[in-house]
C-alpha positions in Angstrom: 0.0 0.0 0.0 1.4 3.3 -1.1 0.2 6.5 0.6 0.6 10.2 0.3 -0.6 12.7 2.9 -1.5 16.3 2.1 -2.1 18.8 5.0 -4.9 21.2 4.2 -5.0 22.6 7.7 -4.1 21.5 11.2 -7.5 19.7 11.4 -8.0 18.6 7.8 -5.9 16.1 5.9 -6.1 14.5 2.5 -4.7 11.0 2.0 -4.2 9.3 -1.3 -3.7 5.5 -1.0 -2.9 3.1 -3.9 -3.9 -0.5 -3.4 -1.9 -3.0 -5.5 -3.8 -5.3 -7.9 -2.7 -8.5 -6.1 -4.0 -7.1 -2.8 -7.3 -6.3 -4.5 -7.4 -9.8 -6.0 -6.9 -11.3 -2.5 -9.8 -9.3 -1.1 -11.9 -10.2 -4.1 -11.4 -13.9 -3.4 -12.3 -13.4 0.3 -15.5 -11.5 -0.6 -16.4 -14.0 -3.2 -16.0 -16.9 -0.7 -18.4 -15.1 1.7 -20.9 -14.8 -1.1 -20.5 -18.5 -1.9 -21.3 -19.4 1.8 -24.3 -17.1 2.1 -26.0 -16.7 -1.3 -29.2 -18.7 -2.1 -30.1 -19.4 -5.7 -33.0 -21.8 -6.6 -31.7 -25.1 -7.9 -28.4 -25.0 -6.0 -27.6 -26.1 -2.5 -26.3 -23.4 -0.2 -22.5 -23.1 -0.6 -22.5 -25.0 -4.0 -23.4 -22.1 -6.4 -20.9 -21.9 -9.2 -18.5 -19.0 -9.0 -19.2 -17.9 -12.5 -22.9 -17.6 -11.8 -22.3 -15.6 -8.6 -19.9 -13.2 -10.5 -22.4 -12.8 -13.2 -25.5 -12.3 -11.1 -24.0 -10.3 -8.3 -21.3 -8.3 -10.1 -22.4 -4.9 -8.8 -22.8 -6.2 -5.2 -19.4 -7.9 -5.3 -17.7 -4.8 -6.5 -19.3 -2.6 -3.9 -18.3 -5.0 -1.1 -14.8 -5.3 -2.4 -14.4 -1.5 -2.6 -15.9 -1.2 0.9 -13.6 -3.8 2.4 -10.4 -2.5 0.7 -11.3 1.1 1.7 -12.1 0.2 5.3 -8.8 -1.6 5.8 -6.8 1.1 4.1 -8.5 3.8 6.1 -7.9 2.0 9.4 -4.2 1.5 8.4 -3.6 5.1 7.5 -5.3 6.4 10.7 -3.2 4.1 12.8 0.0 4.9 10.9 -0.5 8.7 11.4 -1.9 8.4 14.9 -5.0 10.5 13.8 -7.9 11.1 16.1 -10.8 11.3 13.6 -13.7 13.6 13.9 -15.3 12.8 10.6 -14.6 11.4 7.1 -15.4 14.5 5.1 -15.0 13.0 1.6 -14.1 9.6 0.0 -13.4 8.7 -3.7 -12.2 5.5 -5.3 -11.1 4.9 -8.8 -9.5 2.1 -10.8 -6.1 2.7 -12.5 -5.1 1.4 -15.9 -2.8 -1.1 -14.3 -5.6 -2.6 -12.2 -4.7 -0.9 -8.9 -7.2 1.1 -6.9 -6.6 4.7 -5.9 -8.4 5.8 -2.8 -8.7 9.4 -1.8 -9.7 10.3 1.8 -10.4 13.7 3.2 -10.6 13.6 7.0 -11.3 16.1 9.7 -9.4 15.6 12.9 -10.2 16.5 16.4 -8.1 19.5 17.4 -5.1 19.1 19.7 -5.0 21.6 22.5 -4.1 22.1 26.1 -7.1 22.3 28.5 -7.6 25.5 30.4 -7.3 25.3 34.2 -11.0 24.5 34.5 -10.8 23.8 38.3 -9.6 27.3 39.0 -12.0 29.6 37.2 -13.1 32.8 39.0 -16.9 32.6 39.5 -18.8 35.7 40.7 -21.0 34.8 43.6 -23.2 37.8 44.5 -25.5 37.6 47.5 -29.1 36.8 46.6 -31.5 39.3 48.2 -35.3 39.7 47.9 -37.1 43.0 48.8 -40.7 43.7 49.8 -41.4 45.2 46.4 -40.5 42.1 44.6 -42.6 40.0 46.9 -45.6 42.3 46.5 -45.2 42.3 42.7 -45.1 38.5 42.6 -48.2 38.2 44.7 -49.9 40.5 42.3 -48.8 38.2 39.4 -50.3 35.3 41.4 -53.6 37.2 41.8 -53.6 37.9 38.1 -53.2 34.2 37.4 -56.5 33.6 39.2 -58.2 36.6 37.7 -61.9 36.3 36.7 -63.1 38.1 33.5 -66.6 39.4 33.7 -68.4 40.5 30.6 -69.6 44.1 30.7 -71.8 46.3 28.6 -70.1 49.7 28.9 -67.3 51.7 27.1 -63.9 50.1 27.2 -61.6 51.1 30.0 -57.9 50.7 30.5 -57.2 47.1 31.6 -60.3 45.6 30.0 -59.8 42.5 27.8 -61.5 43.1 24.4 -62.4 40.6 21.7 -62.1 42.4 18.3 -61.1 42.2 14.7 -58.9 44.5 12.6 -57.7 44.9 9.1 -54.9 47.1 8.0 -54.5 49.1 4.8 -52.0 51.7 3.5 -52.9 55.2 2.4 -53.3 54.0 -1.2 -55.8 51.3 -0.2 -53.4 48.4 -0.5 -54.1 45.7 2.1 -51.2 45.0 4.5 -51.9 41.3 4.4 -51.1 41.2 0.7 -47.6 42.6 1.5 -46.8 40.5 4.6 -48.9 37.3 4.6 -46.2 35.6 6.7 -46.8 37.9 9.7 -50.5 38.4 9.9 -50.4 39.9 13.4 -49.3 43.2 11.8 -51.9 42.9 9.0 -55.2 41.6 10.1 -56.9 39.4 12.7 -60.5 38.1 12.4 -61.0 37.3 16.1 -58.4 38.2 18.7 -58.1 39.4 22.3 -56.3 42.6 23.3 -55.8 44.4 26.6 -56.9 48.0 26.4 -54.1 50.4 27.2 -51.4 47.7 27.6 -48.2 49.5 26.4 -46.1 46.4 26.8 -48.2 44.3 24.4 -46.3 42.6 21.6 -49.3 43.6 19.3 -50.3 46.8 17.7 -50.0 49.5 20.4 -52.1 52.0 18.6 -55.0 49.6 18.7 -54.5 48.9 22.4 -54.7 52.6 23.1 -57.3 53.5 20.5 -60.0 51.1 21.6 -60.5 52.9 24.9 -63.9 54.4 25.0 -65.3 52.2 22.3 -68.3 49.9 22.9 -69.6 46.5 21.6 -70.3 46.6 17.9 -68.5 49.9 17.6 -66.1 50.4 14.6 -63.2 52.8 14.3 -60.2 53.5 12.0 -57.0 53.6 14.1 -53.8 54.9 12.7 -50.4 53.4 13.5 -47.1 54.9 12.3 -44.3 52.3 12.4 -40.8 53.4 13.4 -38.1 53.3 10.8 -36.3 50.5 12.6 -39.4 48.3 13.0 -38.7 44.6 13.0 -40.8 44.0 9.8 -38.9 45.7 7.0 -42.0 46.2 4.8 -43.6 48.4 7.5 -40.6 50.5 8.5 -41.6 54.2 8.4 -45.1 53.4 7.0 -48.5 54.5 8.2 -51.2 51.9 8.4 -54.9 52.4 9.0 -56.6 49.6 11.0 -60.3 49.3 10.7 -61.3 47.9 14.0 -64.6 46.4 15.2 -65.4 45.4 18.9 -67.2 42.1 19.7 -66.9 41.7 23.4 -65.6 43.5 26.5 -64.5 41.8 29.7 -63.5 43.5 33.0 -60.6 42.0 34.9 -61.7 41.1 38.5 -58.7 40.3 40.8 -59.4 37.9 43.7 -59.3 39.4 47.2 -56.5 38.4 49.6 -58.9 36.5 51.8 -59.2 33.1 53.4 -60.8 31.6 50.3 -57.8 32.7 48.2 -55.3 31.5 50.8 -57.0 28.1 50.9 -56.8 27.9 47.1 -53.0 28.5 47.3 -52.6 26.1 50.3 -51.3 28.7 52.7 -52.6 29.8 56.1 -52.5 33.5 55.7 -50.7 36.4 54.0 -47.6 36.0 56.1 -47.2 32.4 54.9 -47.9 33.4 51.3 -45.1 36.1 51.6 -42.7 33.5 53.1 -43.5 31.0 50.4 -43.2 33.7 47.7 -39.8 34.8 49.1 -38.4 31.2 49.0 -39.6 30.8 45.4 -38.1 34.1 44.3 -34.8 33.1 46.0 -34.8 29.8 44.1 -35.6 31.6 40.8 -32.8 34.1 41.3 -30.4 31.2 42.1 -31.3 29.5 38.8 -30.7 32.8 37.0 -27.4 33.2 38.8 -26.4 29.6 37.9 -27.3 30.2 34.3 -25.1 33.3 34.2 -22.3 31.5 35.9 -22.4 28.6 33.4 -22.5 31.3 30.6 -19.4 32.9 32.1 -17.6 29.6 32.1 -18.5 29.0 28.5 -17.4 32.5 27.5 -14.1 31.8 29.3 -13.7 28.7 27.2 -14.4 30.6 24.0 -12.0 33.4 24.9 -9.1 31.0 25.7 -9.7 28.5 22.8 -7.2 29.5 20.2 -7.2 26.1 18.4 -8.7 25.6 14.9 -11.9 23.5 14.6 -12.8 21.3 11.7 -15.3 22.6 9.2 -17.4 19.5 9.6 -17.7 20.2 13.3 -19.0 23.7 12.6 -21.5 22.3 10.1 -22.6 19.6 12.6 -23.3 22.2 15.3 -25.0 24.5 12.7 -27.3 21.7 11.6 -28.4 21.0 15.2 -28.8 24.7 16.0 -31.0 25.3 13.0 -32.9 22.1 13.4 -33.7 23.0 17.0 -34.8 26.5 16.0 -37.0 25.2 13.1 -38.6 22.5 15.3 -39.6 25.1 17.9 -40.9 27.4 15.2 -42.7 24.6 13.3 -44.5 23.5 16.5 -45.4 27.2 16.9 -46.9 27.4 13.5 -44.1 28.4 11.1 -44.6 27.0 7.6 -41.9 25.3 5.5 -42.2 28.1 3.0 -41.4 30.8 5.5 -38.4 28.7 6.6 -37.1 28.3 3.0 -37.3 32.1 2.6 -35.2 32.7 5.7 -32.9 29.8 5.4 -29.9 31.6 3.9 -30.0 34.3 6.6 -30.4 31.7 9.3 -27.3 29.9 8.1 -25.3 33.2 8.0 -26.5 34.3 11.4 -25.6 31.0 13.1 -22.1 30.6 11.6 -20.1 32.2 14.4 -22.3 30.6 17.1 -21.7 27.2 15.5 -17.9 27.8 15.5 -18.0 28.8 19.2 -20.2 25.9 20.2 -17.9 23.5 18.4 -14.9 24.8 20.3 -16.7 24.6 23.6 -17.9 21.1 22.9 -14.4 19.9 22.1 -13.3 21.3 25.4 -16.2 19.7 27.4 -15.7 16.4 25.6 -12.0 16.3 26.7 -12.9 17.3 30.3 -15.7 14.7 30.4 -13.2 12.0 29.3 -10.6 13.2 31.9 -13.1 13.3 34.7 -14.9 10.1 33.5 -18.3 11.8 33.4 -21.2 9.8 32.1 -25.0 10.0 32.3 -27.5 7.6 33.8 -30.8 6.6 32.4 -32.6 9.0 34.8 -30.4 11.9 33.5 -31.2 10.9 29.9 -34.9 11.0 30.8 -34.5 14.5 32.2 -32.7 15.5 29.0 -35.7 14.3 27.0 -38.1 16.1 29.3 -36.2 19.4 28.8 -36.0 18.9 25.1 -39.8 18.2 24.9 -40.5 21.3 27.1 -38.3 23.5 24.8 -40.2 22.2 21.8 -43.6 22.6 23.5 -44.6 19.0 23.1 -45.3 16.0 25.4 -42.3 13.9 26.3 -44.0 10.8 24.9 -44.4 12.5 21.6 -40.7 13.3 21.5 -39.8 9.8 22.4 -42.0 8.5 19.5 -40.4 10.9 17.1 -36.8 9.9 18.0 -37.0 6.3 18.9 -35.6 5.1 15.6 -33.4 8.1 15.0 -30.1 6.9 16.5 -28.2 10.1 15.4 -30.8 12.2 17.3 -30.6 10.1 20.4 -26.7 10.3 20.4 -27.0 14.1 20.1 -29.2 14.2 23.1 -26.9 12.0 25.1 -24.0 14.2 24.0 -25.7 17.3 25.2 -26.6 15.7 28.5 -22.9 14.7 29.1 -21.8 18.2 28.2 -24.4 19.8 30.4 -23.3 17.6 33.3 -19.7 18.4 32.7 -20.4 22.1 32.7 -22.2 21.7 36.0 -19.2 19.7 37.4 -16.9 22.6 36.5 -19.3 25.1 38.1 -19.7 23.2 41.3 -16.0 22.5 41.6 -15.2 26.2 41.3 -18.0 27.3 43.7 -16.5 25.0 46.3 -13.3 27.0 46.1 -15.1 30.4 46.6 -14.7 31.9 50.0 -18.1 33.4 49.9 -19.6 30.0 49.1 -17.8 28.1 51.9 -20.2 29.3 54.5 -23.2 27.6 53.0 -21.6 25.2 50.5 -23.7 22.2 51.6 -27.0 23.9 51.0 -25.9 25.5 47.7 -24.5 22.2 46.5 -27.7 20.4 47.3 -29.8 23.1 45.5 -27.5 22.9 42.5 -27.8 19.1 42.4 -31.5 19.3 42.5 -31.8 22.0 39.9 -28.9 21.2 37.6 -29.6 21.6 33.9 -28.7 18.7 31.7 -29.0 20.9 28.6 -26.0 21.6 26.3 -23.6 24.5 27.0 -25.0 28.0 26.7 -23.1 30.0 24.2 -23.7 33.7 24.4 -25.5 35.0 21.3 -28.1 37.7 21.8 -29.9 34.8 23.6 -33.5 34.3 22.4 
């Protein structure tokens, strides 16, 4: 076997291997004998089929198996000879020479070689978690809003009312907005929707939320909206739209009183117990946000110190999974395949740098996981599936049904679970070294263990 290696980069190599004719003949005989043992042809006993008949009937299959066997052995030999750690086989070609030899061309991406950062000595900010009375009161108001009753009323609309209505937008020249932006109908028309009167934080059309105040059931009105020049929908930037609006129903929001009946519903004794419970939940919520930020800071540290080159196929692999995850979420949320196709190129462009950073981080986490012998249990894999299903907005059983025969998807979830656990290992290891953490390390460690995320590493990117 003759071989020639060409270095494309530190992580991509091209290998040309020439397999001599006599070696190919030997492999051909071995493959042929396996066909003789296994093939079944009517009129012949198993193992007694004439070689000429097998060569004639299974010429294509024989050639494919010979090429596969020769290539596999050559690939294993060249990997071992060069001590390569393969990430992926990017390209493979085989051709026959005039002399009867075979020329094999392999393009391989290698795992990058690098020195690990000192991951057990990363400075982690550990600010004190505090909860004030205003936060507790605001949260209790949110709880009350959750149990709000909505009473239908026959009076003019007041701020805070929930209103069922319809609207249709047109430009000054009479062109319907829906004809221009059918992919985002919320800014064009709605046949039957609910809006909160006067809600300035609504994601919908603020001019309508403000303009409906004072209207009554069956009332109709033209409401103007001037969109800013930097509006998220390019077709509406700097444009004025007239929304013809009609009211169907008005409901007044009735908040529950802070009385014994409400406390019983929340399974607390009184307001003091509700405040105490709310404070504990807020502390836990802030702890989770803090842990997220701490994990993010570790990931950013990895990105900042990772000067090694990553293989192109690793970047593409991460990009495929980032885009697929995004598309699955959007599809479950109602995005059509047509809309995705129209935005595909921009999505690929926007995720290029993120994919490169994630590939770097995952190579680092993989190396740490191997060094620390970190693995996941069946229970942790179940938690990973639960989190993935929650992110997609579907039931865990539905996700299991979707991926049960998709081995690549299962491996990806396992990989993310291991990386997530490794990231948590790094975080907890460094928290234990923090002076401010030593005072209550046992309680913090217990909380972290209970609330650890098994999701993949969080790479900063204008997080959605």
